[in-house]
C-alpha positions in Angstrom: 0.0 0.0 0.0 1.4 3.4 -1.0 0.2 6.4 1.0 1.5 10.0 1.6 0.6 11.0 5.2 1.8 14.6 4.8 3.2 17.0 2.2 6.8 16.3 3.4 6.7 12.5 2.9 9.9 11.1 1.3 9.5 10.7 -2.4 11.3 7.4 -3.0 9.4 4.2 -2.9 11.8 2.6 -0.4 11.5 5.5 2.0 7.7 5.4 1.8 7.8 1.7 2.6 10.0 2.3 5.6 7.7 5.1 6.8 4.6 2.9 6.5 6.2 0.0 8.3 7.2 2.3 11.2 3.7 3.8 11.3 2.0 0.4 11.3 4.3 -0.6 14.2 3.3 2.5 16.1 -0.4 1.9 15.6 -0.2 -1.6 17.0 2.6 -1.1 19.6 0.3 -2.0 22.5 -0.7 -5.2 20.7 3.0 -6.1 20.4 3.2 -6.3 24.2 0.8 -9.3 23.9 1.7 -10.6 20.4 5.2 -10.8 19.0 6.2 -9.1 15.8 5.9 -12.3 13.8 2.3 -12.7 14.9 1.5 -9.1 14.1 3.0 -9.6 10.7 0.7 -12.7 10.3 -2.3 -10.6 11.2 -1.3 -8.0 8.6 -1.3 -10.6 5.9 -4.4 -12.4 7.1 -7.7 -12.4 5.3 -10.9 -12.6 7.4 -14.5 -12.1 6.2 -17.4 -10.9 8.3 -20.8 -11.7 6.8 -23.5 -9.6 8.4 -22.1 -6.5 10.1 -25.0 -5.7 12.5 -25.0 -6.1 16.2 -22.5 -9.0 16.6 -20.8 -8.7 13.2 -20.2 -5.0 13.5 -18.2 -5.2 16.7 -16.3 -8.2 15.4 -15.4 -6.2 12.3 -14.1 -3.3 14.3 -12.1 -5.5 16.7 -10.2 -7.4 14.0 -9.5 -4.0 12.3 -8.0 -2.7 15.6 -6.0 -5.9 15.9 -4.2 -5.0 12.6 -5.9 -7.3 10.1 -4.6 -6.6 6.7 -7.5 -7.8 4.6 -11.2 -7.8 5.7 -14.2 -8.7 3.6 -17.6 -7.4 4.6 -21.0 -8.5 3.2 -24.4 -7.2 4.1 -27.3 -6.3 1.9 -29.2 -4.3 4.5 -29.2 -0.6 5.5 -29.4 0.6 9.1 -32.8 1.1 10.6 -33.9 2.9 13.8 -34.2 -0.3 15.8 -30.5 -1.0 15.2 -29.4 2.0 17.3 -29.7 0.1 20.6 -26.7 -2.1 19.8 -25.2 -1.9 16.3 -21.8 -0.2 16.5 -21.8 1.3 13.0 -25.3 2.7 13.2 -26.1 6.3 14.2 -29.0 8.6 14.0 -28.1 10.0 10.6 -27.5 6.7 8.8 -30.5 5.0 10.5 -33.2 7.5 10.9 -32.0 11.0 10.1 -32.7 13.2 7.1 -29.4 12.3 5.5 -30.1 8.5 5.4 -29.9 7.2 1.9 -31.0 3.8 0.5 -27.5 3.4 -1.0 -25.8 3.6 2.4 -25.5 -0.1 2.9 -24.2 -1.5 6.2 -21.2 -3.0 4.3 -20.1 0.3 2.8 -20.4 2.1 6.1 -18.4 -0.7 7.8 -15.7 -0.4 5.1 -15.4 3.3 5.7 -15.1 2.7 9.4 -12.4 0.1 8.9 -10.3 2.5 6.8 -10.7 5.2 9.4 -9.2 2.9 12.0 -6.7 0.9 10.1 -5.6 2.6 6.8 -3.4 -0.4 6.0 -6.4 -2.7 5.7 -7.6 -3.7 2.3 -11.4 -4.0 2.4 -13.6 -6.0 0.1 -17.4 -5.4 0.1 -20.4 -7.3 -1.1 -23.3 -4.8 -1.1 -25.8 -7.2 -2.6 -25.3 -9.7 0.3 -24.4 -13.3 0.0 -26.3 -15.5 -2.5 -25.7 -18.7 -4.4 -24.0 -16.9 -7.3 -21.3 -15.0 -5.3 -20.8 -17.1 -2.1 -18.0 -19.3 -3.5 -15.9 -16.5 -5.2 -16.2 -14.4 -2.1 -15.7 -16.9 0.7 -12.9 -19.0 -0.7 -10.3 -16.2 -0.5 -10.4 -15.9 3.3 -8.5 -17.6 6.1 -11.6 -17.7 8.3 -15.1 -16.4 8.2 -17.2 -14.7 11.0 -20.7 -15.6 9.9 -23.4 -13.4 11.4 -26.3 -13.0 8.9 -29.9 -12.7 10.0 -31.0 -15.4 7.5 -30.3 -19.0 8.2 -30.1 -19.8 4.4 -27.1 -17.5 4.1 -25.3 -19.5 6.9 -26.0 -22.7 4.9 -24.5 -21.2 1.8 -21.4 -20.0 3.6 -20.9 -23.4 5.4 -21.1 -25.3 2.2 -18.3 -23.3 0.6 -16.3 -23.2 3.9 -16.3 -27.0 4.1 -15.4 -27.4 0.5 -12.3 -25.2 0.9 -11.4 -26.1 4.5 -12.1 -22.6 5.9 -13.0 -22.2 9.6 -16.3 -20.5 10.4 -17.2 -18.7 13.6 -20.6 -17.7 14.8 -21.3 -15.9 18.0 -24.9 -16.0 19.4 -27.1 -16.1 22.4 -28.0 -19.6 23.6 -30.8 -21.0 25.7 -28.6 -22.3 28.5 -30.8 -23.4 31.4 -33.5 -21.1 30.1 -31.2 -18.0 30.3 -31.3 -15.8 27.2 -28.3 -13.8 28.5 -25.9 -16.6 27.8 -23.7 -16.2 24.7 -21.2 -18.4 22.9 -18.7 -18.2 20.1 -18.9 -21.5 18.2 -16.3 -22.6 15.7 -16.7 -25.1 12.8 -13.0 -25.8 12.1 -13.3 -27.3 8.6 -9.5 -26.8 8.2 -8.5 -29.2 10.9 -11.7 -31.3 10.9 -12.7 -31.7 7.2 -15.2 -34.4 8.2 -17.0 -32.2 10.7 -20.8 -32.2 10.2 -21.8 -28.9 8.7 -24.1 -26.3 10.1 -26.5 -27.4 7.4 -26.4 -31.1 8.3 -27.0 -30.3 11.9 -29.6 -27.5 11.8 -31.1 -27.4 8.3 -31.0 -30.9 6.8 -34.1 -30.1 4.7 -31.8 -28.0 2.4 -29.4 -30.9 1.7 -31.5 -32.0 -1.3 -30.7 -28.8 -3.2 -27.5 -28.2 -5.1 -25.8 -24.9 -4.7 -27.2 -23.7 -8.0 -30.7 -24.7 -6.9 -30.5 -22.7 -3.7 -31.7 -19.6 -5.5 -32.8 -16.4 -3.7 -36.5 -17.6 -4.1 -35.8 -21.0 -2.5 -33.8 -19.4 0.3 -36.4 -16.7 0.9 -39.2 -19.3 1.2 -37.2 -21.4 3.6 -36.2 -18.4 5.8 -39.9 -17.3 6.0 -40.9 -20.7 7.2 -38.0 -20.8 9.7 -39.0 -17.3 11.0 -42.6 -18.5 11.4 -41.4 -21.4 13.6 -39.4 -19.0 15.7 -42.3 -16.6 16.1 -44.5 -19.5 17.1 -42.1 -20.7 19.7 -41.7 -17.2 21.3 -45.5 -16.7 21.2 -45.8 -20.0 23.2 -43.1 -18.8 25.7 -44.9 -15.5 26.2 -48.5 -16.8 26.4 -47.6 -19.6 28.9 -45.8 -17.1 31.2 -42.3 -18.6 30.8 -40.7 -15.2 30.1 -38.8 -15.0 33.4 -37.2 -18.4 32.6 -35.7 -16.8 29.5 -34.4 -13.6 31.2 -37.1 -11.5 29.6 -39.5 -8.9 30.8 -42.7 -10.0 32.6 -45.6 -11.6 30.8 -47.8 -8.5 30.6 -45.1 -6.3 29.0 -44.0 -9.1 26.7 -47.5 -9.6 25.5 -47.8 -5.9 24.8 -44.6 -6.0 22.7 -45.9 -9.1 20.9 -49.2 -7.4 20.0 -47.6 -4.2 18.9 -44.8 -5.8 16.8 -46.3 -9.2 15.7 -43.7 -9.8 12.9 -40.7 -8.6 14.9 -41.1 -9.3 18.6 -39.3 -12.7 18.4 -36.0 -11.0 17.8 -36.4 -7.8 19.9 -34.8 -9.1 23.1 -31.3 -7.8 22.8 -29.3 -5.0 24.2 -25.9 -3.5 23.3 -23.7 -5.3 25.9 -25.0 -8.8 24.9 -24.5 -8.2 21.2 -21.1 -6.4 21.5 -19.6 -8.9 24.0 -20.6 -11.7 21.6 -19.0 -9.9 18.7 -15.8 -9.4 20.7 -15.8 -13.2 21.5 -16.1 -13.9 17.8 -13.1 -11.6 17.0 -11.0 -13.4 19.6 -11.7 -16.7 18.1 -10.8 -15.3 14.6 -7.4 -13.9 15.8 -6.6 -17.3 17.5 -7.4 -19.2 14.3 -5.4 -16.9 12.1 -2.4 -17.1 14.4 -2.7 -20.9 14.7 -3.3 -20.6 18.5 -5.4 -23.2 20.3 -9.0 -22.1 20.6 -11.7 -23.4 22.9 -15.4 -23.0 22.7 -16.9 -21.4 25.7 -20.2 -19.9 26.9 -20.5 -16.7 29.0 -23.5 -16.3 31.3 -23.9 -12.6 31.5 -26.8 -12.9 34.0 -25.1 -15.0 36.6 -21.5 -14.0 35.8 -20.4 -17.5 34.8 -18.1 -18.9 32.2 -19.4 -22.2 31.0 -17.0 -24.8 29.3 
């Protein structure tokens, strides 16, 4: 990368290279008290994709940029909305709700700008149309690992198919229903590089889609599947609320939950999230990615934010 940081920068290519190397070292000096120079150089060469740069994916993107990642891919078809402001790092009033909000301001393009503001040495690749069966292979196969945080389950299926084919580790951080507590989060890793025979996310969670080839998993097929999947989730949460199980899931009481359900019938099932939960989960995902890129041993763990417990 060739950059002039002021009007008095040396003119020769060699001098520019030296200046940039020194500046990079200054930017990540504090990191080098934890990671050695060889590991930092590995991070600078590494390539990590983040698919879905919302609540969890957004913080994961910023954290790996601040770790000095040299190549980051971001994919997200959506724009920010007002309901994103309670947790999504790259959202603000202007790009979510204000008069300057433009339909062309995709989450992926806003994330790319943010990455370059933090780490000018990072090369950013964006997919503004989101991941689909036509671009998933070309995009995903170039990365050392993938942080996969899309809203749609079908996108996760597409990503995992390609990741397994090319032996690329996939990381997903999420909330889990651990002993009925919705405040528990985990950063799960499917390490297809070291475990090529590992059952895929699709085989474990969405076996109904195995009958389709990649070419057959068209946007129409995926959309119909996602709609059916969302309907099941809505039905489950309606059951939780109507039977008064809300406290068991770390939610507000039944009366308030019923009001939310009635006011937002198509949305209530994914309302229960606040900034710390999403952002801690994203940070956990970024840690797993750094470990994988550096070849360090990683371990899956769960964090119970309600009771303050780490669960192996």
